[in-house]
N, C-alpha and C positions, 0 to 999 in steps of 0.2 A: 361300355363304362357305365357306372351308376353313381349318382350323387346320393349320399346318405345325409339326412338332416335329423339330428337327434336333439330334442328339446328335453333338458334334464334339470334337476334341482341344482342350484348354484353350488351347493356343497359337494355334489357328485361330479361336477364338470372336470376338475383337475384329475380325479381318479380315472375318468373315462379317457381324457386326453393322454394321460401317462400310459394307460393300458394300450391305447392305439399305437403310441410311439414304440413301446416295448415290442409290439407285434409287427413293427415295420411300417406302420402307416403314420409317417411323420408330418405330412402336409395336411393342415386343417385350418379352418377359420372358426373363431370363437366369438359369439355375439351375445351381449346381454339383451334379453327380451322380456316382455311382460305379457301375461295372458291368463286364461282360465280354461279349465277342462270341464268334464262332466259334473264335478262337484260345485261348479259355479262360484269359485272363490272359497274363502273360509270366514267364519265368524269367531272372533275372540272377544268374549264378554259382550259388550253392547256394540262393538265395532265390526263392521263387515268389510273385508278386503276383497273387492271384486276381481282385481287383477293381481297376480302373484309374480314375483321375480323368478325368472328361469334363465338358463343359458342355452343357446342353440350352437351346436357343433356341426360344421359342415365338412364333409370329406368326400373326395371323388376317388373311386376304387375301380379295379377291374371286376367284371361280372363274376369271375370265379371266386373272388374274395368276399362276396356279399354275405353269405351265411356266417362265416367266421367273424366278420365285423359286427353283424347284428347280435350274435351271441356274446361277443365281448362287451358291447355297449350295454346290453341287457343285464349282464352279470355285474358290471361296475356301477350301474345306476340304480339297481334294485334295492329297495328297502321293504317292500311289501305293503306300503301305505299309498293312499290316494296321492296323486301328484308326482309319482316317480318319473313320469315323462311319456313321450311319444316319439317314435322314429318313423320317418318317411323315406321311401326309396323312389328315386326318379331316374329315368334314362338320361344319359348325357350324349348328345349328338356330336358335339365337337368341343374342343378346348383350345385356347390360343394363349401362348405365353407372350405377354406384351413386350418384354425386353428383346426376345429373339425373333418373334414372329412365327415361332414353331407352332404348327397346328397338328393336333392329334385326335384320333377317334377314341 
């Protein structure tokens, strides 16, 4: 299993989440986050915004679905401008459902 963490623009988060659901990936966690990338924030007039609002979507998938999910996230979040986001992929060793105690790999 893999955990996908996608940090995207707030205005793209619903499109990404809806696209994942349409593709059969219903379970996800959506978290508002703040940060900066290579552009080190943005400057508007005399004001510099060091940290920008983003949304992190987390989803756990089977290894075989990784490329499809990455392609879907990239296509839904893409604007072609700085700040479109970043996607991280990590292995998941184990998952536990709290209500049932069911453990899976």
